[in-house]
N, C-alpha and C positions, 0 to 999 in steps of 0.2 A: 433317420437322423445320422449325421456323419460321426465317425469315430472321434474326430477332434472336438466336436461339440459335446459328445458324451463325456470326454475327459474333462472338459471345462466344468461341466455340471458336477462331476465327482469331486474335483478339486475345491469347488465352491462349497460343496456339502461337507467335505472333510474339514475345511477351514472353519466352518460354523461349529462343528462338533469339538474340534481341538481347542477352540478358544472359550468354550462353554465352561464356566467355573463351577457350575452347580450340578453337573452330572458327570459320572464316570463312564467312559466309553471303552469297551473291549474291542478287539478286532472284529468279532462277530457283529457287535453293535454298529460299527462303522460300515460294514458290508450291507447290513439291513438299511441303514440310512441312505446309502448311495443307491441301492435298488429302489427304494421308495421315491427318491428324488427323480430318478429316471422315469419311473412309472407316471409321476405327475406331469412330466414334460411330454412323454410319448403316448400316454393313454393306454398302454398295454404292459403286461408283465415283462419285467426286464431284470433278470438276475445277474448281479455282479459277482464275479468269482473272487475267491480269497486271494489268488495270485495277483489279480488286477489291482485290488486295493493295496496290497503290499508294495507293488511296483509304484503306485501313485504316491504312497508315503515316502518311498525311496526317492522318487523324482522331486517331491516337495522339499526333502532334506538337502538335495544336491544343488549345484549351481546351474544345472541344465536349463531351468527356466528362470533363473535369477531369484528364486524364492529363498533358498538356504534356510528353510523353516526349522526352528528349534524344537523339533518333535522329540518328546521323551516318553519312555515307558516306565511307569511307576507301579509299585506293588507287583511288578512282573506280569501285569496283565492289562493295565489301563493306559490309554494314550491321551496326551495333552501337549500344549505348548509350554516349555519351561519359562518363557517370557509371557506373562498373562496379557500384555498389551500388544503382542504380535498378531499380525494378520497378513495373509498373502496379498491383500488389497492395499496394504500400506507400502506402496512402492516408493523407494528412495531414489530420487533423480535430482541431478544438479541443474543449474540454470541453463547450461548448454543443451542438456537433454530436453528440457521444457521447450526451448526455442525450436529444436528439431521436430519435436512432436507437434507443436503448434503449426509449423509449416506443413506437416503431413496432413493435419486436419483441414487446413485451408484448401489443399489440393483435393482431398476426398469430398469436400462440400460441393465442388464443381460437378460431381457426378450424381448428387442426390436427387436431381429432378428426372434422371433417366428411370424408366419403368423398372428395369432389372436391378436398380440400386435403391429402390424405395425402402426395402427392408433394412438398408444401412442407415437410414435417418436416425433411428434410435441409438444405434451404435456410435454414430458421429457425435450426437448430442452428449452421450455419456463420456466420450473422450474429451469433448470441450469442457464439460463440468469437472472431470477428474484432474485435468492438467491446467485448469483455469485459463483456457485458451482465450486469447484476445479476440475482439470482434473486428480487427482491422481488415481491410480488403486484401485479398490474395495478391501477391506480386508475381505469381506464376499463373498464367492464363492458358488453358488448354483449348485447342480448336475443337468446338463441338456445336451441335445444333439440336437442341431439345425438341424443336418443332418439326424435325425431319420426319416425313411420312414413313411409317413402317416400324418405328421404334416400339410401338405397342405390341408387336408380335415377338419381341425378343424373349419375353418370359416363357411363353409356351414352347418356343423352339429350343431354348436353353434347357428347360426341364425335360423335353422329349429326347434331347441328345444324352442327358445324364441318365435318364430312366430307360433309354433305348426303345423309344416308341415310334411307330410309323405315323407319318402325317399325311393328311389329305389337304392340299392347298389349292384354293381358287386363285389363279394367277393370270394376270393380263399384262403381257409385254407391251412395249411401246409401239410395236408394229402390228399387234393383233387387234382385230375389230371387236372380238368378244373374249371374255375370260374363259380359261380352260382349267379343268380339274386335273391335278397331278398327285399321284400317290407316291410319296418319296420316303427315303430312309435318311434322316438328318445326321450329319457327321460332324460338321464344324461350323462355327459362326466366324465370319471374317469382316473386319472393317477396313475399307480402303477409300481414300479420298473423300472422307466424310459420308460414305454410304455403307450400309450393312448388307452382307450377302450370306445366304445359306449354302453351304457346300453339302450336297446330298447325292444319294444313289437313286437313279430313276431308270427303271427297266434295265438294270444291270450295269449302267454306265454312270460316270460322275458328271454332275451338273452343278452350276451355281445359279441361284435365283436371288434377285434383288428384293429385299424386304419391302421397299417402297412400291413394288408392283403386286404385292400380295393383298388380296381383298378379304380372304377368309381362311382360317386354319382350324382343323379339327384333328384330334388324335384318333387313329384307327386301333382300337384296343385289341382286336382279335388277330390283326395281321402280324406275321412273323417278321421280326426286324433283322435287317442285314447290317452287320457291323464290319466296316472296313478297317477299324482300329487305326484311323488316320492320326499321324503326328503332323501338326501344322507346320513346324519348321522344315520337316522333310518334304511334305506335300508341296509347299510353295517355294522350295529352294531354287528352282530353275526359272522363275518367272518374275515379272513386274506386274503387280495388280492381283487379280483373282482368277483369271481364266487359265486353267491348266488343261493341256491336252495329254491324254494317256498314251498317245502314239507318237507325237512330235518330239524329236530330239532337240536339245538346246543347240543354238547356233552362235558362232562368234559374230557379234555386231560391232563394227568399227565405225566410229564417227568423229568428226572434227567439230570443236567448239572454239569460237573466236576468243581472243585474249581477254575481252571484257567480261565474258561469261564463264570462262574455264574455271575460275576460282570457286564459283558456286557448285559446279559439278564435282570438283575435287573434294570439297568439304561436305557435300551431300550426294554421295554416289548413287547412280541409278540402280545399282545392284551390287551385292557383296562381292561379285566376281570382277568388279571394275578394276582395270589396270591402265596405266599411262603408257602409251606406245612411243610417243615422241612429243617434243615441245619446241616451239619456235616463238618468235616475237609476234607472229600473227595469231597463234593459238595453240591448242593441244589436241592430239589425237588419242582417243580413249578406245578401250575394247571391253565389252562385257560378253558373257556367255549365258544366253537365256533362250527360252522359247519365244518366238515372235508372235505376239498377240495384240489385241485391240488396245489394251492399256499401254503397252510399250509404244505403239504408234502415236497415241495421244500425247505421251510424255515427250517424245522426240519432236512432234509438231509444235509443242508448246514453246520451244525455243526459237521458233520462226526462222528468220534468215541467219541467225547466229549459229546454227548447227547444220552440218552437212553429213549425211550418211554415206559412207564409202562402201561398206559391205554389210550384208550380202546384196548382190545385184538386184534381186527381186524387190527387196525392201526399199532400196534406193530409188528404183523406178516407180514404186508405189508412192513414195514421198514426193517425187517429181510431179506425178500426176495430180496429187492433192494440192500442191502449191500452184500448179498450172490452173486447176479448176478454181482455186481461190482468187488468183489473179484475174481470171475471166469474169468472175462475179463482180469484182470491183470495177473492172473495165466496163462491163455492161451497165453498172450503176452510174458510172460517170457519163456514159452516153445518154442515159435516161434523164440525168440532170440537165444536160445541154439541150435536150429536146423540150 
């Protein structure tokens, strides 16, 4: 159980004791109550230290969590609330706070059908009940697809990353005739373009595997886990998408976008390194510094005739070839129609 969840259980327990008018609680009594509460939740002996409970009481008294609980010590040994009607659950919020919380609830509700968010359903319901959330439809809609194949694997992958467990994955790529078994060390989960990917170590090298190509996953309990201690922001900083090369250096990619589409690229940069090199009435020349990968090519191709790659030369030639092949496809289709 996480330390944050432990703390919430202790605060809830202390609150129950401090508002009890019919029993006197010493510090030792409060320690015992917290230990018993944690035992009920964890199912194993869990001793709470004296210092921990003292810090909890101090935090409840302070403004740190917004409680400012009126905790007093009477007869120099017993603890209680000086205000008998006080509880940390009696949160005082204004109308503006309620509206903001209600909007947050509406956004959270959009995730509740995802497998990894199913445990949030009860939490979301409690939030709705406690703030009297309205049932109006959300005015913020997030792009998602609950029917996307592979989402059912997120739970075991997420848990394996947290608990540092090796996975054996039966995987069938789009080009493979049969599924193959991979023993991998999961590091990160990455969502890109409405698809989920597992970033993992396989035979000492980094790989990304699409969740929608996974057919079966099992944990390898006895295998020793390799932890790369990856930071997502650092790992993906030089790319567009999910494909990272451990050996390729980022390159300057210079491209022209015509005047009708340049505003879209300005307001939604391809990469955080994006800079404007020059502007004319015809359009804008941009520059980014990234590794050249499949996802970048797809992004550039998506702008069709409105975007021209200037540098590097190899990328420009590859784009030319793709457009030439596309033109030939349409040309052949036109000839077939005539026949």
